[in-house]
N, C-alpha and C positions, 0 to 999 in steps of 0.2 A: 474291494473298492474303497479308497480312502474318502473320509468325509472332508468337507471344506472348512469346517469349524466356523461357519457363520454364527454370529451372535444369536442366541435365543434367550428369552426371559420367561420365567414362570412365576406365578404367585402361589405362596403356600397359604391356603385358606385358613381363616380364623374361625372362632366360635360363630355359630350360625344362630340367628334369633328366630327365623321363620323360613318356610319354604319359598315365599316370594323374594325375600332378601337374598337367599342363596342363589336363586336363578338370576337375580339382578347382578350379583357379584360375578357370576360366571360370564354373563353377557358383557359386563363392563370390562373385564379383563380381555376378552376377545376383541372388543371394539377399540381398546387402547393399544392393540398390537402385541399383547403378550402371547407367547407361543405355547404356554402350558398353564393348567390349573391343577394344582397338586393338593392332596389332603393327607393329614397325619393319621396315625392309628394308635390311639390310646384309650384307656377305659375311664376317662374323666368325663367332662361335659361335652367333649367333641361329639359330633354326629357320626353315625356309622359311615365309614369311607366308601364302601361299594355302592350302597343305595344313593348316597350323595352324588357320586360320580355318574350313576345312571341318570339321575335327574338332570345333572349338568349337561350330559350328552344330548338330552332332548331339548335343552334350552339353547344350545350353541351348534355351530356347524363346522368350525375350523380348528379351534384350540385343542391341543393335546390334553388328555385327561389321565391323571396318574396318582400314585400313592407314594408317600415319602415318610416312612416306609411301612409296609405291612409287617407286623411282627409274626413270623411264621410259628413261633412257639404257641401262639394263641389259637391256631387253626390247624387241623390235620391237612396235609397237602392235597388229598383227594377232595375233601370238602371245599378247600380254598379254590381248587381248580374249577369246580362246578360253578362257584360264584363268579370267578373271573371270566370264565368262558361265556357265562350269561351276560355279564357286563360288556363283553366284546361284541355282542349282538347289537348293543346300543351305540357303543363308541366306535365301532368299525376299526379303521386303521389309525385311530387317534390314541390308542391305549398304551400307556407306559406303566409297566408293572414294577413298582419298587418293592423290594423284599429286604427285610432286616432281621437281625438275630435277636432283637429285643434288648432294650437297655434300661428302661425305667422300672426300678424295683417296685414302685407303687402299683404298676399294672399287674405284676405277678402276685402281689399281696392281695389285691382286690379279687383276682380270679382264683385264688387259692392254689396257684401253680408254683411248685418249687422253682426258684431261679438258679439254674445250674451255673457253674463257672463259665466265663466268657468263651474259653476254648471249646467246651461242649456245645454251647449255644451256636457258635459259628459252624461247627461240624454239622449240627442238625440243620442249620440254614442251607449249607451246601448240598446236603442230601435232599432236602425239600425242594430246592431249586432244580436239581437234576430230575426229580419226579415231575414237577410242574412242566418243565420244558419237554419231557418225554410225552406226557399226556397231551400237550399242545400240538405235538406232531401226530397224535392219533393213538388209539388203544387197539386192543386191550394191552394192559401192562401188568406184568408180574415183577415184583421188586422185593428183594430180600436184602435189607441193609442193616446198619447198626441201630438206627432209630425208628425205621418204618418198615412195615411189611404190607404189600399190596398183592392181591390175587385177582387177576382178570379185571383190573380197573379199566373203565372205558373213558375215553376222552370225549365225552358228550356233555352239553351240546358242542358240535364241532365249531371251534373258533375260526376266525379268519386265518388265512395262511400265516405260517410262522414269521414271514418277513413283515407282516403287518402289525406286529406288536414289538415293543422294545422292552427289554429287561434291564432293570436298574438296581444296582447294588452299590455299596460303598461304606466308607467309614474313615477312621484315622489311623488304625493300627495295621501293622504289616500283614498279619494273618487274614484280617478281614479284606484288605485290599487285594491279597492274593486270590481269594475266592472271587472277588469282583472281577479281577483281570481274566479269570477263567470263564466266567459265565455272562458278564454284563455287556450290553450294547451301550449303556450310559453308566459311568462311574461317578458317584457322588463322593467328593473328597472333602474331608472335614478334619477337625482336631480329634483327638483320641479320648473317648469316654472311658473312664475308669471308676471303679467302686460303684457302678450302676447309677451314676448321676452325672449331671453336667455342672460341675463345681469348678473351683480354682484349677484343678489339674487339667480340666478340659481346655481352658484358655492358655494354660502354661504350654500346651503343645500347638498353639495357634500361630506361632511366629512364621514369617515368610520362609525362613530356612527350613522349618519343619515341613512345609509344603514342597519345598525343593526335594527333600528326601522322599516324600510320598510319590512325587512325580517319577523319581528314579525307580522306586519299587514297582510302580505300575508298569513302567516301560520294560523293566527287566522280566517281569512275570508274564506280561501280555505278549512279548516278543513281536512276532509279525502282525499281531492283531492291534497294536497300539494305535496305528493310524486310522483304524476303523471305529475306534471307541470315542464317544462324545464325553467330555469331562465336564462335570456339573459341580457347582458349589452353592450351598445355602449360606447367604450372608446373614449372620446373626444380628448385626447392628447396622442400620442404614440411616443416613440422614443427608438430605440435600440442604446444605448450609453454606453461607459465604465465609464463615470463620472456622475452617477445618481444624486449625491448631487448637483453638479454644475448646472446641467440642472434644478433641482428643484428650486434652488435659482434664476437663471437667467431667466427662462421661466415660470415655473409653478406658482411660488408665485405671479407673476404679472398677469398671465392669470386667476388664480382662486381667486385672491384677499385675500389670506390667507397665513399663515406661510408655508414655503417650506415643512416642515416635514408633515404637515396636507395635503397639496396638493399631495405629493408623496404617502401618505397613502390612498388617495381617489380611489375608484374603477374606476373612470372616467379617471385616468392617469395610463398608462402602460409605465414605463420608467426604463431603466437599461440595463445590458447585457442580452443576451438570457437566461443565467442561472438564473439571478435574476428575470427576468420576469416569467419564468416557475415556479420557486419556489413560487412567489407571487400569480400566478394564482391558484396553487394548494391550497394555504392557503385560498384564497378567496372562492374557491369551498367548502372547509371544513366549512368555517364560514357562508357563505351566500347562498350556493347552486348554485352559478353562474358557469355554465359549457359551456354556449354558448356566445361567445365573438364576437362582431362586430367591425371591424377595418375600419378606413378611407381608401379609395382607394389608397392614396399615400403610405400606409404601406403594400400594397399587397406583394411586393418582400422583403422589409426589415424584415418583420415578418415571412417569409417562414420557417426559421429555427425553430422558436418557434412552429409554426403550425405542422411541421413534428415531433418534439420531443413529443408533447402532444397528437397527434392523431395517430402517427405511419404511416402516409401517405406521 
């Protein structure tokens, strides 16, 4: 059954100062009409994603709760399943499980885990995703794979039915998007991370034409599934401003390392008045199928008008 690609907006949570402020951030996002509250997964100052989401589930009643993304290299899939299935008891049908291959070299250094080449990390993510989805359907599970071996693994606690959870994968490279097209209900489309960091090469692949190619890759690999997949994008730079061109020249051109016009055209930048941003999001949805937008936490209130206009909430 095809989705209707109605607009949805999520906020990517920032650093948290206290438990009360975290609950307040979750409630504010829900009250302002955001459809999702997402958390990253790194080994810096960020709070643990799964406990944070369980707390947010208790503080809210409607907003989707998810990860963007859980680095599967940091957790064995059976251990991760146990935590996710427990979280599902709190979040119910609001859970969006975002899974990633890991990209930040510093996380691996801090954990003392060797960082394998991208291809191996993506293969391991694909295998871990297969295991997690199998456990979600129920155990016991015997698995003999390239990276993982499980014997009699049980899918307990029993999570909500499979249809009640959404699986999120994504990236900017052909191989990662192929895995996402096979497994995901929601695909996060981004620029391509290389050399285990988000530097100039990341934004070099952020032009609109690059996203056209990614759209074509996903459509070709997903085949008959494409119309059932929700397309998500994390806007890296957002600003509600009356002087879009000046912002592009002074901020975006330097940040993206490209001509201001190309930077303003990139899906990773949402800049302009509320009217300009709404018009642009509608054009990007028509062109790329992008209907699920993730905004940095700092834009929670500045973008509330855009969210209300495009969602009617």
